[in-house]
N, CA, C and O atoms as a DFTB+ gen file, in Angstrom:
768 C
 N C O
     1  1     -18.168       5.342     -65.366
     2  2     -17.237       6.413     -65.101
     3  2     -15.887       6.051     -65.718
     4  3     -15.415       4.923     -65.580
     5  1     -15.280       7.007     -66.391
     6  2     -13.954       6.797     -66.971
     7  2     -12.918       7.294     -65.976
     8  3     -12.927       8.457     -65.571
     9  1     -12.022       6.387     -65.589
    10  2     -10.984       6.682     -64.607
    11  2      -9.633       6.641     -65.292
    12  3      -9.293       5.654     -65.946
    13  1      -8.870       7.697     -65.149
    14  2      -7.506       7.710     -65.642
    15  2      -6.566       7.326     -64.526
    16  3      -6.707       7.798     -63.398
    17  1      -5.603       6.467     -64.833
    18  2      -4.584       6.094     -63.854
    19  2      -3.229       6.481     -64.440
    20  3      -2.853       6.040     -65.526
    21  1      -2.509       7.314     -63.695
    22  2      -1.205       7.764     -64.166
    23  2      -0.178       7.647     -63.052
    24  3      -0.524       7.521     -61.877
    25  1       1.057       7.690     -63.431
    26  2       2.182       7.587     -62.513
    27  2       3.412       7.258     -63.327
    28  3       3.317       6.900     -64.500
    29  1       4.548       7.379     -62.710
    30  2       5.778       7.135     -63.433
    31  2       6.018       5.640     -63.655
    32  3       5.260       4.788     -63.191
    33  1       7.072       5.364     -64.361
    34  2       7.508       4.015     -64.708
    35  2       7.545       3.128     -63.461
    36  3       8.141       3.492     -62.447
    37  1       6.905       1.969     -63.548
    38  2       6.883       0.958     -62.480
    39  2       6.273       1.461     -61.178
    40  3       6.685       1.040     -60.097
    41  1       5.303       2.350     -61.272
    42  2       4.667       2.883     -60.058
    43  2       3.543       1.988     -59.549
    44  3       3.181       2.059     -58.374
    45  1       2.982       1.140     -60.427
    46  2       1.889       0.260     -60.024
    47  2       0.604       0.487     -60.802
    48  3      -0.464       0.056     -60.368
    49  1       0.691       1.153     -61.938
    50  2      -0.502       1.440     -62.748
    51  2      -1.189       0.161     -63.212
    52  3      -2.416       0.068     -63.181
    53  1      -0.407      -0.821     -63.639
    54  2      -0.997      -2.080     -64.108
    55  2      -1.717      -2.800     -62.972
    56  3      -2.827      -3.299     -63.157
    57  1      -1.092      -2.855     -61.800
    58  2      -1.729      -3.501     -60.646
    59  2      -3.021      -2.793     -60.275
    60  3      -4.029      -3.442     -59.994
    61  1      -2.996      -1.469     -60.272
    62  2      -4.205      -0.701     -59.956
    63  2      -5.302      -0.975     -60.984
    64  3      -6.469      -1.127     -60.625
    65  1      -4.930      -1.036     -62.252
    66  2      -5.912      -1.300     -63.310
    67  2      -6.572      -2.657     -63.122
    68  3      -7.781      -2.799     -63.311
    69  1      -5.781      -3.648     -62.751
    70  2      -6.336      -4.990     -62.537
    71  2      -7.304      -5.019     -61.356
    72  3      -8.286      -5.761     -61.377
    73  1      -7.039      -4.233     -60.350
    74  2      -7.963      -4.145     -59.218
    75  2      -9.279      -3.513     -59.672
    76  3     -10.356      -3.962     -59.279
    77  1      -9.189      -2.478     -60.493
    78  2     -10.404      -1.885     -61.062
    79  2     -11.141      -2.906     -61.922
    80  3     -12.370      -2.968     -61.890
    81  1     -10.399      -3.713     -62.696
    82  2     -11.023      -4.740     -63.537
    83  2     -11.796      -5.742     -62.689
    84  3     -12.856      -6.222     -63.093
    85  1     -11.260      -6.058     -61.506
    86  2     -11.969      -6.964     -60.583
    87  2     -13.296      -6.376     -60.113
    88  3     -14.171      -7.097     -59.633
    89  1     -13.437      -5.049     -60.258
    90  2     -14.679      -4.367     -59.881
    91  2     -15.524      -4.001     -61.107
    92  3     -16.390      -3.130     -61.028
    93  1     -15.274      -4.665     -62.232
    94  2     -16.123      -4.514     -63.405
    95  2     -15.696      -3.486     -64.429
    96  3     -16.444      -3.223     -65.371
    97  1     -14.528      -2.897     -64.283
    98  2     -14.052      -1.901     -65.244
    99  2     -13.305      -2.583     -66.387
   100  3     -12.596      -3.568     -66.179
   101  1     -13.470      -2.053     -67.579
   102  2     -12.629      -2.496     -68.689
   103  2     -11.352      -1.649     -68.658
   104  3     -11.351      -0.534     -68.136
   105  1     -10.285      -2.183     -69.212
   106  2      -8.984      -1.510     -69.170
   107  2      -8.542      -1.122     -70.569
   108  3      -8.581      -1.926     -71.501
   109  1      -8.124       0.124     -70.694
   110  2      -7.436       0.577     -71.900
   111  2      -5.981       0.792     -71.482
   112  3      -5.668       1.724     -70.741
   113  1      -5.108      -0.074     -71.963
   114  2      -3.687       0.005     -71.629
   115  2      -2.993       0.789     -72.742
   116  3      -2.806       0.285     -73.849
   117  1      -2.620       2.009     -72.436
   118  2      -2.058       2.894     -73.454
   119  2      -0.684       2.407     -73.917
   120  3      -0.292       2.693     -75.048
   121  1       0.058       1.681     -73.078
   122  2       1.315       1.078     -73.544
   123  2       1.050       0.096     -74.681
   124  3       1.764       0.092     -75.683
   125  1       0.022      -0.736     -74.522
   126  2      -0.307      -1.708     -75.575
   127  2      -0.766      -0.997     -76.846
   128  3      -0.460      -1.439     -77.953
   129  1      -1.491       0.091     -76.689
   130  2      -1.895       0.875     -77.857
   131  2      -0.656       1.474     -78.520
   132  3      -0.601       1.615     -79.742
   133  1       0.323       1.820     -77.709
   134  2       1.597       2.307     -78.254
   135  2       2.281       1.258     -79.107
   136  3       2.878       1.586     -80.133
   137  1       2.201      -0.024     -78.689
   138  2       2.789      -1.097     -79.490
   139  2       2.056      -1.221     -80.824
   140  3       2.675      -1.449     -81.863
   141  1       0.732      -1.069     -80.786
   142  2      -0.049      -1.083     -82.032
   143  2       0.390       0.064     -82.935
   144  3       0.542      -0.105     -84.145
   145  1       0.592       1.227     -82.332
   146  2       0.978       2.415     -83.103
   147  2       2.312       2.203     -83.806
   148  3       2.522       2.711     -84.908
   149  1       3.214       1.456     -83.175
   150  2       4.512       1.198     -83.805
   151  2       4.346       0.456     -85.122
   152  3       5.096       0.689     -86.070
   153  1       3.367      -0.435     -85.181
   154  2       3.131      -1.170     -86.430
   155  2       2.335      -0.331     -87.427
   156  3       2.639      -0.325     -88.620
   157  1       1.330       0.367     -86.944
   158  2       0.522       1.210     -87.832
   159  2       1.386       2.309     -88.459
   160  3       1.223       2.645     -89.632
   161  1       2.287       2.852     -87.677
   162  2       3.136       3.964     -88.119
   163  2       4.560       3.516     -88.475
   164  3       5.488       4.324     -88.500
   165  1       4.711       2.234     -88.745
   166  2       6.025       1.642     -88.986
   167  2       6.832       2.378     -90.055
   168  3       8.008       2.672     -89.846
   169  1       6.219       2.674     -91.184
   170  2       6.955       3.327     -92.271
   171  2       7.480       4.698     -91.856
   172  3       8.611       5.060     -92.179
   173  1       6.650       5.462     -91.136
   174  2       7.079       6.781     -90.669
   175  2       8.209       6.658     -89.647
   176  3       9.136       7.468     -89.635
   177  1       8.124       5.645     -88.795
   178  2       9.157       5.436     -87.775
   179  2      10.473       5.047     -88.435
   180  3      11.531       5.544     -88.048
   181  1      10.418       4.168     -89.420
   182  2      11.633       3.769     -90.136
   183  2      12.235       4.973     -90.848
   184  3      13.453       5.150     -90.861
   185  1      11.384       5.792     -91.435
   186  2      11.853       6.992     -92.121
   187  2      12.547       7.948     -91.143
   188  3      13.549       8.578     -91.482
   189  1      12.005       8.046     -89.935
   190  2      12.553       8.974     -88.941
   191  2      13.790       8.435     -88.227
   192  3      14.694       9.203     -87.897
   193  1      13.842       7.107     -87.982
   194  2      14.905       6.545     -87.148
   195  2      15.831       5.575     -87.868
   196  3      16.844       5.157     -87.307
   197  1      15.497       5.212     -89.106
   198  2      16.361       4.328     -89.873
   199  2      15.990       2.864     -89.736
   200  3      15.228       2.473     -88.853
   201  1      16.545       2.073     -90.626
   202  2      16.241       0.644     -90.690
   203  2      16.756      -0.169     -89.511
   204  3      16.329      -1.307     -89.314
   205  1      17.670       0.401     -88.721
   206  2      18.202      -0.362     -87.579
   207  2      17.178      -0.586     -86.476
   208  3      17.427      -1.355     -85.548
   209  1      16.015       0.083     -86.567
   210  2      14.964      -0.130     -85.560
   211  2      14.010      -1.252     -85.963
   212  3      12.981      -1.452     -85.318
   213  1      14.347      -1.982     -87.025
   214  2      13.509      -3.085     -87.501
   215  2      14.209      -4.411     -87.219
   216  3      15.406      -4.566     -87.460
   217  1      13.436      -5.357     -86.706
   218  2      13.942      -6.701     -86.454
   219  2      12.879      -7.689     -86.908
   220  3      11.752      -7.658     -86.413
   221  1      13.215      -8.543     -87.821
   222  2      12.287      -9.538     -88.358
   223  2      11.004      -8.906     -88.887
   224  3       9.916      -9.453     -88.708
   225  1      11.133      -7.763     -89.532
   226  2       9.991      -7.100     -90.144
   227  2       9.133      -6.263     -89.204
   228  3       8.166      -5.636     -89.637
   229  1       9.479      -6.250     -87.925
   230  2       8.720      -5.478     -86.934
   231  2       9.619      -4.420     -86.308
   232  3      10.844      -4.539     -86.336
   233  1       9.003      -3.388     -85.745
   234  2       9.772      -2.382     -85.022
   235  2      10.342      -3.050     -83.770
   236  3       9.607      -3.656     -82.990
   237  1      11.639      -2.934     -83.589
   238  2      12.332      -3.477     -82.420
   239  2      12.207      -2.447     -81.298
   240  3      12.925      -1.447     -81.274
   241  1      11.279      -2.707     -80.363
   242  2      11.000      -1.742     -79.294
   243  2      12.224      -1.485     -78.429
   244  3      12.446      -0.359     -77.981
   245  1      13.010      -2.509     -78.195
   246  2      14.220      -2.334     -77.368
   247  2      15.198      -1.379     -78.043
   248  3      15.729      -0.472     -77.401
   249  1      15.433      -1.578     -79.323
   250  2      16.364      -0.709     -80.068
   251  2      15.809       0.714     -80.149
   252  3      16.538       1.684     -79.946
   253  1      14.526       0.827     -80.444
   254  2      13.912       2.153     -80.519
   255  2      13.972       2.840     -79.147
   256  3      14.233       4.040     -79.060
   257  1      13.728       2.072     -78.079
   258  2      13.805       2.609     -76.726
   259  2      15.194       3.128     -76.396
   260  3      15.337       4.165     -75.748
   261  1      16.226       2.403     -76.844
   262  2      17.613       2.846     -76.610
   263  2      17.844       4.212     -77.242
   264  3      18.585       5.030     -76.697
   265  1      17.228       4.458     -78.365
   266  2      17.397       5.738     -79.063
   267  2      16.601       6.847     -78.372
   268  3      17.147       7.908     -78.069
   269  1      15.322       6.604     -78.123
   270  2      14.452       7.692     -77.666
   271  2      14.614       8.033     -76.185
   272  3      14.309       9.154     -75.779
   273  1      15.086       7.089     -75.374
   274  2      15.255       7.403     -73.955
   275  2      16.611       8.039     -73.656
   276  3      16.878       8.425     -72.517
   277  1      17.469       8.151     -74.674
   278  2      18.765       8.808     -74.476
   279  2      18.729      10.283     -74.859
   280  3      19.485      11.085     -74.311
   281  1      17.859      10.645     -75.794
   282  2      17.811      12.035     -76.257
   283  2      16.364      12.501     -76.321
   284  3      15.526      11.883     -76.977
   285  1      16.086      13.597     -75.633
   286  2      14.695      14.081     -75.572
   287  2      14.158      14.472     -76.942
   288  3      12.962      14.324     -77.193
   289  1      15.012      14.969     -77.833
   290  2      14.509      15.349     -79.164
   291  2      14.083      14.115     -79.966
   292  3      13.165      14.199     -80.782
   293  1      14.737      12.979     -79.743
   294  2      14.343      11.734     -80.413
   295  2      13.010      11.227     -79.848
   296  3      12.161      10.731     -80.588
   297  1      12.842      11.359     -78.541
   298  2      11.592      10.973     -77.897
   299  2      10.435      11.832     -78.437
   300  3       9.352      11.321     -78.724
   301  1      10.679      13.115     -78.568
   302  2       9.647      14.025     -79.101
   303  2       9.300      13.677     -80.544
   304  3       8.145      13.786     -80.958
   305  1      10.298      13.262     -81.298
   306  2      10.066      12.881     -82.695
   307  2       9.142      11.658     -82.766
   308  3       8.206      11.624     -83.565
   309  1       9.415      10.658     -81.923
   310  2       8.569       9.466     -81.898
   311  2       7.151       9.817     -81.438
   312  3       6.176       9.345     -82.021
   313  1       7.037      10.636     -80.403
   314  2       5.721      11.033     -79.897
   315  2       4.910      11.770     -80.965
   316  3       3.699      11.577     -81.064
   317  1       5.567      12.605     -81.758
   318  2       4.860      13.333     -82.823
   319  2       4.304      12.382     -83.877
   320  3       3.281      12.667     -84.499
   321  1       4.974      11.262     -84.072
   322  2       4.505      10.271     -85.033
   323  2       3.376       9.425     -84.437
   324  3       2.341       9.236     -85.077
   325  1       3.567       8.921     -83.231
   326  2       2.658       7.918     -82.664
   327  2       1.484       8.488     -81.877
   328  3       0.384       7.940     -81.945
   329  1       1.686       9.564     -81.138
   330  2       0.649      10.024     -80.217
   331  2      -0.682      10.424     -80.859
   332  3      -1.726      10.081     -80.304
   333  1      -0.706      11.120     -81.980
   334  2      -2.027      11.466     -82.547
   335  2      -2.880      10.234     -82.842
   336  3      -4.079      10.230     -82.561
   337  1      -2.272       9.189     -83.406
   338  2      -3.010       7.952     -83.685
   339  2      -3.459       7.309     -82.377
   340  3      -4.597       6.855     -82.268
   341  1      -2.569       7.268     -81.382
   342  2      -2.887       6.655     -80.097
   343  2      -4.044       7.372     -79.401
   344  3      -4.928       6.726     -78.839
   345  1      -4.039       8.681     -79.436
   346  2      -5.108       9.467     -78.795
   347  2      -6.457       9.150     -79.430
   348  3      -7.450       8.963     -78.727
   349  1      -6.492       9.091     -80.761
   350  2      -7.750       8.749     -81.447
   351  2      -8.218       7.347     -81.060
   352  3      -9.410       7.118     -80.858
   353  1      -7.287       6.424     -80.959
   354  2      -7.622       5.038     -80.601
   355  2      -8.182       4.958     -79.175
   356  3      -9.182       4.280     -78.942
   357  1      -7.548       5.641     -78.231
   358  2      -8.035       5.648     -76.848
   359  2      -9.426       6.258     -76.784
   360  3     -10.301       5.737     -76.092
   361  1      -9.634       7.349     -77.494
   362  2     -10.952       8.005     -77.497
   363  2     -12.026       7.047     -78.003
   364  3     -13.097       6.941     -77.405
   365  1     -11.745       6.357     -79.093
   366  2     -12.697       5.392     -79.651
   367  2     -12.999       4.283     -78.650
   368  3     -14.163       3.944     -78.435
   369  1     -11.967       3.718     -78.040
   370  2     -12.156       2.623     -77.087
   371  2     -12.892       3.088     -75.830
   372  3     -13.686       2.336     -75.265
   373  1     -12.636       4.313     -75.392
   374  2     -13.260       4.810     -74.159
   375  2     -14.757       5.042     -74.322
   376  3     -15.487       5.121     -73.334
   377  1     -15.206       5.149     -75.541
   378  2     -16.637       5.379     -75.800
   379  2     -17.445       4.077     -75.768
   380  3     -18.673       4.116     -75.832
   381  1     -16.779       2.938     -75.672
   382  2     -17.457       1.642     -75.743
   383  2     -18.048       1.182     -74.417
   384  3     -19.031       0.442     -74.408
   385  1     -17.470       1.605     -73.306
   386  2     -17.893       1.100     -72.002
   387  2     -17.908       2.258     -71.020
   388  3     -16.931       2.999     -70.914
   389  1     -19.019       2.420     -70.297
   390  2     -19.124       3.564     -69.384
   391  2     -18.208       3.428     -68.177
   392  3     -17.858       4.439     -67.568
   393  1     -17.801       2.200     -67.806
   394  2     -16.857       1.989     -66.704
   395  2     -15.538       1.492     -67.268
   396  3     -15.348       0.298     -67.503
   397  1     -14.637       2.435     -67.479
   398  2     -13.368       2.148     -68.130
   399  2     -12.223       2.802     -67.382
   400  3     -12.363       3.895     -66.834
   401  1     -11.088       2.120     -67.367
   402  2      -9.853       2.663     -66.827
   403  2      -8.911       2.927     -67.994
   404  3      -8.691       2.055     -68.835
   405  1      -8.359       4.129     -68.040
   406  2      -7.309       4.450     -69.007
   407  2      -5.993       4.446     -68.236
   408  3      -5.731       5.343     -67.434
   409  1      -5.171       3.431     -68.483
   410  2      -3.893       3.242     -67.804
   411  2      -2.815       3.883     -68.672
   412  3      -2.471       3.361     -69.732
   413  1      -2.277       5.033     -68.213
   414  2      -1.331       5.754     -69.054
   415  2      -0.325       6.561     -68.236
   416  3      -0.705       7.467     -67.494
   417  1       0.948       6.232     -68.374
   418  2       1.986       7.043     -67.742
   419  2       1.905       8.479     -68.263
   420  3       2.154       9.430     -67.522
   421  1       1.555       8.628     -69.539
   422  2       1.510       9.947     -70.178
   423  2       0.080      10.485     -70.295
   424  3      -0.242      11.191     -71.250
   425  1      -0.761      10.155     -69.339
   426  2      -2.161      10.588     -69.360
   427  2      -2.275      12.106     -69.504
   428  3      -3.101      12.601     -70.271
   429  1      -1.456      12.828     -68.776
   430  2      -1.493      14.292     -68.816
   431  2      -0.819      14.805     -70.081
   432  3      -1.369      15.657     -70.778
   433  1       0.373      14.287     -70.380
   434  2       1.122      14.762     -71.538
   435  2       0.361      14.562     -72.845
   436  3       0.476      15.375     -73.762
   437  1      -0.413      13.484     -72.933
   438  2      -1.178      13.201     -74.148
   439  2      -2.578      13.810     -74.095
   440  3      -3.380      13.601     -75.005
   441  1      -2.870      14.555     -73.041
   442  2      -4.185      15.189     -72.829
   443  2      -5.327      14.176     -72.763
   444  3      -6.470      14.508     -73.075
   445  1      -5.024      12.951     -72.360
   446  2      -6.068      11.935     -72.225
   447  2      -6.911      12.174     -70.982
   448  3      -8.005      11.622     -70.861
   449  1      -6.417      12.986     -70.062
   450  2      -7.178      13.298     -68.856
   451  2      -8.512      13.955     -69.181
   452  3      -9.448      13.883     -68.384
   453  1      -8.609      14.597     -70.347
   454  2      -9.871      15.256     -70.711
   455  2     -10.988      14.239     -70.967
   456  3     -12.165      14.598     -70.956
   457  1     -10.629      12.987     -71.194
   458  2     -11.621      11.934     -71.400
   459  2     -12.118      11.355     -70.076
   460  3     -13.081      10.588     -70.055
   461  1     -11.464      11.722     -68.970
   462  2     -11.690      11.071     -67.676
   463  2     -12.622      11.871     -66.766
   464  3     -12.619      13.102     -66.750
   465  1     -13.418      11.114     -66.009
   466  2     -14.246      11.715     -64.968
   467  2     -13.466      11.825     -63.658
   468  3     -13.794      12.648     -62.803
   469  1     -12.438      10.999     -63.502
   470  2     -11.653      10.945     -62.275
   471  2     -10.245      10.505     -62.656
   472  3     -10.077       9.582     -63.453
   473  1      -9.223      11.166     -62.085
   474  2      -7.835      10.803     -62.375
   475  2      -7.136      10.420     -61.078
   476  3      -7.123      11.179     -60.109
   477  1      -6.557       9.224     -61.087
   478  2      -5.814       8.688     -59.963
   479  2      -4.330       8.707     -60.298
   480  3      -3.908       8.191     -61.333
   481  1      -3.546       9.307     -59.411
   482  2      -2.099       9.315     -59.573
   483  2      -1.469       8.344     -58.598
   484  3      -1.839       8.304     -57.424
   485  1      -0.522       7.564     -59.077
   486  2       0.163       6.603     -58.211
   487  2       1.599       7.082     -58.023
   488  3       2.356       7.259     -58.977
   489  1       1.936       7.284     -56.762
   490  2       3.245       7.814     -56.401
   491  2       4.116       6.704     -55.831
   492  3       3.643       5.836     -55.097
   493  1       5.393       6.748     -56.180
   494  2       6.339       5.744     -55.687
   495  2       7.717       6.372     -55.643
   496  3       8.042       7.228     -56.466
   497  1       8.526       5.951     -54.685
   498  2       9.904       6.426     -54.605
   499  2      10.705       5.874     -55.777
   500  3      10.500       4.736     -56.199
   501  1      11.605       6.679     -56.291
   502  2      12.396       6.284     -57.456
   503  2      13.134       4.974     -57.229
   504  3      13.130       4.113     -58.109
   505  1      13.760       4.802     -56.088
   506  2      14.565       3.599     -55.856
   507  2      13.716       2.331     -55.875
   508  3      14.151       1.299     -56.386
   509  1      12.514       2.403     -55.322
   510  2      11.611       1.243     -55.345
   511  2      11.194       0.944     -56.785
   512  3      11.167      -0.214     -57.202
   513  1      10.871       1.987     -57.533
   514  2      10.480       1.797     -58.939
   515  2      11.631       1.224     -59.762
   516  3      11.416       0.357     -60.610
   517  1      12.834       1.697     -59.521
   518  2      13.997       1.205     -60.260
   519  2      14.211      -0.285     -59.970
   520  3      14.451      -1.070     -60.886
   521  1      14.124      -0.665     -58.704
   522  2      14.276      -2.076     -58.338
   523  2      13.216      -2.926     -59.027
   524  3      13.520      -3.995     -59.557
   525  1      11.962      -2.447     -59.019
   526  2      10.882      -3.184     -59.684
   527  2      11.108      -3.263     -61.194
   528  3      10.874      -4.303     -61.809
   529  1      11.565      -2.157     -61.785
   530  2      11.789      -2.120     -63.226
   531  2      12.869      -3.075     -63.685
   532  3      12.732      -3.724     -64.722
   533  1      13.956      -3.165     -62.910
   534  2      15.043      -4.087     -63.244
   535  2      14.513      -5.520     -63.230
   536  3      14.794      -6.304     -64.136
   537  1      13.743      -5.853     -62.192
   538  2      13.210      -7.208     -62.053
   539  2      12.157      -7.506     -63.124
   540  3      12.186      -8.571     -63.743
   541  1      11.224      -6.564     -63.345
   542  2      10.114      -6.811     -64.266
   543  2      10.544      -6.817     -65.727
   544  3      10.151      -7.700     -66.491
   545  1      11.355      -5.827     -66.117
   546  2      11.661      -5.643     -67.541
   547  2      13.032      -6.178     -67.950
   548  3      13.407      -6.089     -69.119
   549  1      13.780      -6.733     -66.996
   550  2      15.092      -7.313     -67.282
   551  2      16.001      -6.313     -67.998
   552  3      16.674      -6.644     -68.974
   553  1      15.999      -5.075     -67.483
   554  2      16.841      -4.018     -68.028
   555  2      17.950      -3.710     -67.031
   556  3      17.875      -4.079     -65.859
   557  1      18.975      -3.030     -67.519
   558  2      20.048      -2.609     -66.616
   559  2      19.545      -1.461     -65.741
   560  3      18.546      -0.814     -66.056
   561  1      20.245      -1.226     -64.652
   562  2      19.895      -0.117     -63.769
   563  2      19.912       1.202     -64.547
   564  3      19.021       2.035     -64.379
   565  1      20.907       1.387     -65.382
   566  2      21.040       2.610     -66.173
   567  2      19.825       2.800     -67.098
   568  3      19.294       3.904     -67.214
   569  1      19.399       1.728     -67.745
   570  2      18.236       1.817     -68.641
   571  2      16.967       2.173     -67.872
   572  3      16.173       2.995     -68.328
   573  1      16.776       1.560     -66.714
   574  2      15.574       1.823     -65.918
   575  2      15.577       3.254     -65.390
   576  3      14.557       3.941     -65.444
   577  1      16.724       3.702     -64.878
   578  2      16.828       5.081     -64.386
   579  2      16.561       6.059     -65.532
   580  3      15.907       7.082     -65.333
   581  1      17.060       5.751     -66.715
   582  2      16.813       6.606     -67.883
   583  2      15.338       6.715     -68.208
   584  3      14.852       7.801     -68.523
   585  1      14.624       5.612     -68.135
   586  2      13.181       5.628     -68.396
   587  2      12.454       6.426     -67.322
   588  3      11.565       7.221     -67.628
   589  1      12.832       6.212     -66.064
   590  2      12.211       6.934     -64.954
   591  2      12.400       8.441     -65.136
   592  3      11.449       9.213     -65.014
   593  1      13.607       8.840     -65.422
   594  2      13.929      10.280     -65.483
   595  2      13.467      10.938     -66.773
   596  3      13.439      12.166     -66.864
   597  1      13.105      10.136     -67.775
   598  2      12.580      10.695     -69.027
   599  2      11.133      11.144     -68.870
   600  3      10.602      11.842     -69.734
   601  1      10.488      10.745     -67.767
   602  2       9.088      11.097     -67.541
   603  2       8.975      12.295     -66.599
   604  3       9.810      12.504     -65.719
   605  1       7.930      13.062     -66.810
   606  2       7.660      14.203     -65.927
   607  2       7.230      13.652     -64.566
   608  3       6.374      12.769     -64.505
   609  1       7.809      14.159     -63.473
   610  2       7.405      13.676     -62.146
   611  2       5.921      13.926     -61.873
   612  3       5.351      14.920     -62.324
   613  1       5.315      13.015     -61.135
   614  2       3.893      13.132     -60.806
   615  2       3.579      14.450     -60.108
   616  3       2.514      15.026     -60.327
   617  1       4.492      14.932     -59.271
   618  2       4.236      16.176     -58.539
   619  2       4.022      17.366     -59.478
   620  3       3.432      18.366     -59.069
   621  1       4.483      17.281     -60.712
   622  2       4.273      18.354     -61.682
   623  2       2.942      18.213     -62.425
   624  3       2.601      19.055     -63.255
   625  1       2.187      17.145     -62.125
   626  2       0.907      16.899     -62.789
   627  2      -0.270      16.999     -61.816
   628  3      -1.399      16.669     -62.180
   629  1      -0.023      17.444     -60.600
   630  2      -1.038      17.397     -59.545
   631  2      -2.309      18.162     -59.889
   632  3      -3.386      17.805     -59.413
   633  1      -2.208      19.191     -60.694
   634  2      -3.382      19.974     -61.078
   635  2      -4.429      19.094     -61.775
   636  3      -5.625      19.376     -61.702
   637  1      -3.985      18.046     -62.440
   638  2      -4.871      17.190     -63.230
   639  2      -5.339      15.943     -62.484
   640  3      -6.148      15.174     -63.005
   641  1      -4.835      15.740     -61.267
   642  2      -5.079      14.511     -60.518
   643  2      -6.085      14.764     -59.406
   644  3      -5.965      15.734     -58.658
   645  1      -7.087      13.879     -59.300
   646  2      -8.099      14.002     -58.248
   647  2      -7.661      13.363     -56.937
   648  3      -8.045      13.820     -55.860
   649  1      -6.857      12.308     -57.029
   650  2      -6.442      11.577     -55.828
   651  2      -5.077      10.952     -56.089
   652  3      -4.806      10.453     -57.182
   653  1      -4.218      10.988     -55.061
   654  2      -2.900      10.350     -55.161
   655  2      -2.835       9.202     -54.167
   656  3      -3.237       9.334     -53.011
   657  1      -2.323       8.079     -54.636
   658  2      -2.115       6.894     -53.798
   659  2      -0.608       6.626     -53.737
   660  3       0.076       6.634     -54.761
   661  1      -0.109       6.393     -52.540
   662  2       1.284       6.040     -52.329
   663  2       1.429       4.523     -52.495
   664  3       0.666       3.758     -51.906
   665  1       2.403       4.091     -53.292
   666  2       2.612       2.658     -53.515
   667  2       4.015       2.228     -53.080
   668  3       4.677       1.453     -53.770
   669  1       4.451       2.732     -51.947
   670  2       5.764       2.347     -51.443
   671  2       5.700       1.157     -50.492
   672  3       6.736       0.651     -50.060
   673  1       4.487       0.708     -50.163
   674  2       4.327      -0.412     -49.241
   675  2       4.098      -1.717     -49.973
   676  3       4.493      -1.883     -51.127
   677  1       3.453      -2.638     -49.280
   678  2       3.181      -3.956     -49.845
   679  2       1.914      -3.974     -50.693
   680  3       1.159      -3.003     -50.735
   681  1       1.701      -5.093     -51.362
   682  2       0.570      -5.234     -52.287
   683  2      -0.771      -5.201     -51.559
   684  3      -1.745      -4.665     -52.087
   685  1      -0.834      -5.769     -50.352
   686  2      -2.106      -5.767     -49.625
   687  2      -2.521      -4.349     -49.251
   688  3      -3.693      -3.990     -49.353
   689  1      -1.561      -3.555     -48.821
   690  2      -1.812      -2.150     -48.492
   691  2      -2.294      -1.402     -49.736
   692  3      -3.224      -0.598     -49.672
   693  1      -1.650      -1.681     -50.860
   694  2      -2.001      -1.021     -52.117
   695  2      -3.422      -1.398     -52.551
   696  3      -4.207      -0.535     -52.945
   697  1      -3.741      -2.686     -52.475
   698  2      -5.082      -3.138     -52.842
   699  2      -6.145      -2.460     -51.987
   700  3      -7.202      -2.074     -52.487
   701  1      -5.862      -2.319     -50.710
   702  2      -6.813      -1.674     -49.798
   703  2      -7.022      -0.203     -50.183
   704  3      -8.146       0.298     -50.164
   705  1      -5.941       0.470     -50.527
   706  2      -6.036       1.880     -50.943
   707  2      -6.853       2.015     -52.233
   708  3      -7.694       2.906     -52.347
   709  1      -6.604       1.135     -53.195
   710  2      -7.340       1.201     -54.462
   711  2      -8.820       0.892     -54.228
   712  3      -9.684       1.544     -54.814
   713  1      -9.117      -0.083     -53.388
   714  2     -10.523      -0.397     -53.064
   715  2     -11.209       0.822     -52.458
   716  3     -12.378       1.081     -52.745
   717  1     -10.494       1.571     -51.624
   718  2     -11.048       2.798     -51.051
   719  2     -11.349       3.841     -52.110
   720  3     -12.360       4.539     -52.031
   721  1     -10.472       3.950     -53.105
   722  2     -10.705       4.892     -54.210
   723  2     -11.932       4.473     -55.007
   724  3     -12.742       5.315     -55.394
   725  1     -12.069       3.186     -55.249
   726  2     -13.224       2.689     -56.006
   727  2     -14.518       3.017     -55.266
   728  3     -15.497       3.423     -55.892
   729  1     -14.536       2.850     -53.949
   730  2     -15.721       3.215     -53.158
   731  2     -16.016       4.705     -53.289
   732  3     -17.172       5.109     -53.424
   733  1     -14.966       5.517     -53.249
   734  2     -15.127       6.970     -53.397
   735  2     -15.721       7.309     -54.768
   736  3     -16.603       8.160     -54.876
   737  1     -15.235       6.642     -55.802
   738  2     -15.719       6.895     -57.160
   739  2     -17.195       6.499     -57.294
   740  3     -17.977       7.205     -57.931
   741  1     -17.562       5.380     -56.697
   742  2     -18.961       4.931     -56.747
   743  2     -19.871       5.978     -56.090
   744  3     -20.952       6.269     -56.601
   745  1     -19.437       6.533     -54.974
   746  2     -20.222       7.579     -54.293
   747  2     -20.371       8.816     -55.170
   748  3     -21.460       9.379     -55.283
   749  1     -19.277       9.231     -55.787
   750  2     -19.310      10.403     -56.660
   751  2     -20.249      10.161     -57.843
   752  3     -21.018      11.044     -58.224
   753  1     -20.180       8.955     -58.422
   754  2     -21.000       8.630     -59.589
   755  2     -22.484       8.661     -59.244
   756  3     -23.304       8.974     -60.108
   757  1     -22.849       8.344     -58.005
   758  2     -24.253       8.350     -57.601
   759  2     -24.859       9.750     -57.645
   760  3     -26.069       9.908     -57.811
   761  1     -24.012      10.758     -57.494
   762  2     -24.518      12.134     -57.462
   763  2     -24.468      12.801     -58.831
   764  3     -24.856      13.961     -58.967
   765  1     -24.002      12.094     -59.829
   766  2     -23.931      12.696     -61.171
   767  2     -25.191      12.434     -61.945
   768  3     -25.311      12.865     -63.093
């Protein structure tokens, strides 16, 4: 079964994916595919954003992030370059293993949900996510809030989500909730 996991910045998608991996699922991390896309599409990105986004011959993700998270039209420009390649890559990878998790903040926006048999949304309060983002990514509060607010809220994607998990508590509570979802998915798969 292909499971999509979505949620906003620092909501717990990576942690949820690892729990699924402990239950035999392979993980497709769309952020990592995005990093690949930056290199594959490097020339187009340089053409669109200029040479200042290059550091030591590679796309400087921090510099590019500063540009695209400040202006929505710049973000759309980058997405138009990278997303088609990323979507094809995810589709190819998802065909390799029948039990796969697609971990993607932009699962709905990139229409990757169409590849999924089940979509899990992870919900978290903005302040908790911001605190986690500052600690995890070593960014300023302003940068983290900008990333959070640049994404469509999960509540606007509910039509595409089969189950929502709240991740405002501790890790043990979260693990228990994800284990419950996995049991639910196994039951559903038995009837298919």
